[in-house]
N, C-alpha and C positions, 0 to 999 in steps of 0.2 A: 327545508332540509338543515335549518341551522343547528348544528351539532358542539360548537365550543360552550354552549353557555352549561349542557347536558353533559358535555366532560367535566368542566369546572365543580359543578355540583351534584360528581359523580354519582349521576342517572345513571350513567353507561360508562364503559371503558375503552381505553385506546389499547390495541395489541400490537407490541414490535415482532416483526417476523425475521428472526434472525440475529443470534445475540454473539457474533464476533465485535470485533474493533469497533464497528460503527456502531449497529445495535444495541450492545448492550449500556453503555454510557448513555444511550439515548434514553433507553426502555427506563435506566434509574432515576434519570433528570427528570422525566416526566412523572415517574411514579414519586417525586416530593412535591407532588401538585394535585396530581389527578391520580382514578385508580388504573392501573396497567397490568396486560398482560404480556411475558416475554416468553415468546415462542420459539423453540430449537429442535429441531429433526436429531441433534444428539443428546439421546437420554442422558450419557456421562457427562456433558458439559454442564445439563440442565440441574443434574444431580452437584454438583460443583457450586453454582450459583444459588442454589437454597442452601449451601454449608456458608454464603459469604463471599465465596471465590471465585475471582475472576481467573478463567481458564488461558486468558490473554496475558494474565501477569499484567494488567496496566494498571488497574486499579485497586485499593487496598479494602478491608475488611468495612472499614470505615463508609463508604460509599454504599454499602449495601442495607445502612442500618434505616430504621424509621420512616422506609418505603414502602409504598402500598402498591405492593406487585406479587403477582403469582407466577413462577416459574413454572412451565409445563413443556413439551414436547406432545401432547394429547391436542389434534387438530379438533375435537370437537369442544375444548374450552374454549376455543375461538367465538363462540356463536354468542356468547357474551360481551364482545366488544364493537363497535360501532364504528370505530376509525382507526384502518389499517396503515402500518408502514411498513414496507418491504424492505430490507435492509441486507441482502444477503449478497455473496461474492459475485462478480461478473470478470471473471478470468477469459485466458484466450488459451484455444488448442493448442497442441505441437505445431501445428500448422499456422499458427500469429492468426486463427479466426477467431470473432467473439464468440464465447462459449456461454449460452444465455439460458441453460441447462437449468441454473438453481432459481434463475429468476423467473423461468417461465412457471417452474412447478409450484413456487411460492404465488404466483398468480393464480393458478390452477384451484391450490389449498384456500386462499382466499374467496374465489370464485364460489366455492362448496356452501362458505358459510355466510355469503352476504347478504345483507338484508336490505330492502328498499330504504332510501334515505344514508345509507351507509358510506363513506370515505372510504378513499384508497390514497396513499402518497406513496410514491417510490423515491429510494433514496440510493439504489443501486446505480452505479455508473454505465451507463450507456451511449449510443449514438442516437442523436438527434431522429427525433421519428420513433424511436421502439416504444416508448410508452404506450403511445397511441396506435403504432401499426403491430407488433409483435406482442404486448403484454395484456393492454385493455382485449384486445379480441380473443385472448383466451378464458379472460374474468367472464364476458359477455356468453360467451359458448356456454362455460362450465354453469354459471349462475343463471341463464335464462333471461338476464336482465341487461338494460342499453345503457351506456355510458351516457352519461347526461341528462338522462329522463329518469332514468330508476336508480342510479348511485352516481357519486363525483368523486374526480379524481385527479391527482396532481403529482408534480416531480418537485422535488427539493434535493439538490445533489449534494451526499454528503463531505463534510469537511473537517473531520476527525483525522489528524495527526499522530500516528502511536509515536510515544515516547515522547510528546511535544507537552510541557506542563505549562506552558506559556499563552499558546495559543489555544483556547479552550473550544469546547460546544457553546457555552454560555457568552464569552466575550468574542467571538468571531462571526460575523454577520452571515446570514442564513437565506441563501437566494430558495425562494419559493415561486409556485406557479400551481394554476389552475385550469381546469376546461372551460371556466366561464368564469364572472365576475363575482357569483356568489361563492363559488366553492375556493377561490384565489383568497377571499376576504376571510371565511373560515380556517382556511389552512396558515393564513398567515398568524390569525390570533392564534389559535393553539399552536405553532411553535413559539409566538411571543410568551409562552410561558416559561419557557427553559432559555430563550435567547436573548441576553439581556442587551446584547448590542443589537439588536435590533433584525428585522428581516428586510430582504431587496424583496419587492415584487415581478416578477418578470411577466411581461404579457404575454407570455403563450408558454405551453409547455415543451416545445422544442426549442424555445431561447433558454431556457433553464437548463436543459441537455446537454445543451451546444456552448453554453457557458464552461461546465462543467470540464469537456473537451478542451476549451480554449485554454484555461488554467494551467492543466498537466503538461499540455503541449505546449506550451511558450516555454516552459523550467526545461522538459525537454529538450528542445532545439537549442536553446541557450548551452546547456550542458553540452548538448551535441557539439556544437562549434568550438565549446572550451575543449573538448576532447579532440578533436581534428588540430586545433591549434596547438594543444601538448605534443601530439603524435609530430608534429613539424617541426617543431622546437627541439624537441628531443632529438631526433635527425641532425639540426642544427648544432646541437652543443650549447643550447640555451636552456637555463632553469625558468618554467613555465610559470612558477611561484613569483620569480623576481619581476618577471613582464607584468603580471598582474598588478605587483604592485606600482611598477610603474605607469600603468595606462591608468591606474585609479585615482590617481593625481590629477586628472580631468574631471569638474564636475558632473559631467553627464555620461560618466561612465560606471555600470552598473557591474557590482562582484558577480561572477559566478566561477564555479571551480571545476575540474575536470573529475573525473571518477565512474566509476560502475556504478548504473542506473537500472535499478529493480524496483520492487516494491508492487505495491496492488492498483497505483495511480497512474506515477511518471511513465513506467515501465510496460505499461499493458494499454493505459487511454487513447495513444495515439492509434493502435492497429484497429479499435473501435472507429475511429474518425476516417481511416485509409478503408476499412471496408466501406462505409457508406458513401464516400466518395465515388469509389469504384462502381458499386450500385446505380450513383448517379450519373455513371458515363465520364467519370473525370478522374485519371490515374495521378495520386497524388505524387508531387515531385519533392516538395520541400519537408513536407512530415516525415514521409517514408526513408528521406536521405540523411534525415537528423536520428531517425530510430534504426536507423542501418551503421552509421558510426557508434551508436551509441551501444549497440550488440556485439560490434568487434571491438571493443575494448577490453574486453576477459582474454581475447585472442592477443590485442599488443601487449597486456602484461607477461603473459606465457611463455609469449615469444622472448621480452625482456629476460626474463629468468631463465632460459633456455639459450639464449645468446652469452649471458655472463658465466654459466656453467661450463658450455663449451670453450668460453675465452681461457679459462682455469686450468685448461685441458684436462679436465674431467670427462670420464665417460657418462653421458645420459643414463645409461642404464645403471640404475643402485645409485644414484646419486638423491639427495635426499632436501625436500623441501618443507617447511612449513608454513600454513596457511592460517591465520588467528583471525575469526570472523566469519561467521555465516548468513547473519541475519541481513536483510537489504537495508539497512541503516544501522548507527550507532545506536544503543542503550534501549533496544528494544527486541523481543524473542521472535518477533515476528519473519519467516524465512520466506514468504510470498515471493515467487520470482526473484530471488536472491541471484544476481549475477557471479558471487562467488561462488557457487555451486559450479556454472559453467567455466570460471577461471581454475578449479581443481580437477575438472575431467579435461581441461585442455593440458592441463600439467602434465596429466597422468598419460594422455596419448602420447605425450615424450617419452613414456615410460620413466616417468622421474616417480621415486616413490615418496608419496605426500602425506605430512599427517594435518589432519584438518581440525581443529579445535574452535570452539565457542564455548564460553560460560553461563550463555544466557537461553540459547536456542536446543531447543528439546530434540535429543538422539534420534527419536523414536520418529519423529516428524521428518527430521532430517535424510533419514533411512528410507522411509515410506515417501518421501517428496522425489528425490535425487537421486537413492542407490547409494550415499555415500554415508560412512559410517564417521562419525565425532570421535575425538580421542581425548581421555582425560588426562593422559601423560605425556607431558612435554620432554622430548627426548635430546640428544647430542649431536653434534656432529654435523649440525645441518648446512648444506651449502646455498642455501637460499631460505630465507625467511619474509613472508610478505604479512605488512599488515594489510588488511581488506578494510576491516571494520574497526573504527576508533571507537568503541567502548571504554566506559570510563576506566576499567579494571586493564588496559590496556596501554593506558596513558601513562603509565607509573614506571617502565621498564629503563632501567639504567644500563649503560652502554658496557659498564663490567657483564651485565647479566647476559645480554644478544651475545657478547664474545663466548660468555663461558658455554651457549650452547651451539655454535657455529665454529665451522672450521674457518682455519687461516684464510682469507680474502673471498669471504662468503659476502652475499650479497643483502643489504637489509630494503625491503621495497616497501616502502611508506605510503600508500595511494592518497593517504588524507592529507599528508604532509605532516602528521602532527610532529614528527621529532626534525625537523627542518633545523639546520644550523645549531643542532646542539650534540651531535656527535662528532668526532675527529679519526676514529680508529678505524670506525666500519667502511665499507663499501655502501655509501649511498644511495637511494635513487626514489624520487617520486614523481607522479603524474604533473 
């Protein structure tokens, strides 16, 4: 079942299923070395990629040049591949339960074209055991073949960080795993083609899945701690940023900062592990508590804005608030699981008039995902301005400009602390 050499000699192809933030850069990286089929169920996205455009606006046209890749939404063309990488989204439902719809359908899609000796590697973030217990049985059912006897499989968690031009696919160590020793080595060799930093061979698929969980849950919990401390320090009249600077003088202190935690990993992965723990009969306490703290931060910010406006003897009904930033982090167009949308909804629940603006996010996507309208026009007379996402464009404001669009006594809520210690006339607040 050796396949690495066949890929290298272009006697067969590698297919990437799902061409989003993770799949597209991965497909293009492989396409500089071997023959690739890039598959996505969205024909409009495929058309844009055929024209050398990244629908996620992460890659430039040069990234598409001189690549041996076929973009398609026709699953029949996947029959020409023997090494399949599944990189589709794994979000959560409205009830905060794992939504495996996309990865399960991708498993069926691959199962329909699978041949003996083929390889499947899952990159979608899942809880430990999901690949072998939920996904591969679907492949077996559809294909009529047996895992490890007729085909090989593994798991390699994605480490793509949208907007990050420093920690790239090539220079970030990749975790790989396989169902047996042969598949582990073949998968490691294949990923070694595009990951210059090298690969870490996990001893089991479940270890690789759990590694991805641990990476992001650790970050979620550390931010949750800072968020809770920020709430406490705020009540005590203490500047959290001052406290961080003081604590950071100790050699073993690690800087984490409070903030709204969203996105496709940190804000989602904990729910996958909480679900798995529940299946195992263990009710998560620490992981669940951290997630609860981070979910509540939008309410904390909204309440702070409300308190300020009422403290100015203003009626909440008719008061105006501007919120800058809709994406889950700065300098990206990605709105997945953005907690800013939750903040806007909370402000609206207080009967506040909210202008919601973001230069990078898609108006159509924000409307479809959150039912909110983005505005292109910044007005005047705001009772509060919330800088929720620190895009580069939002780091250039002068105090005079902010004063020109706000009422006297208005609050400037700078959630990321971008303008800390720079203004003297505005009422300033940060987490």
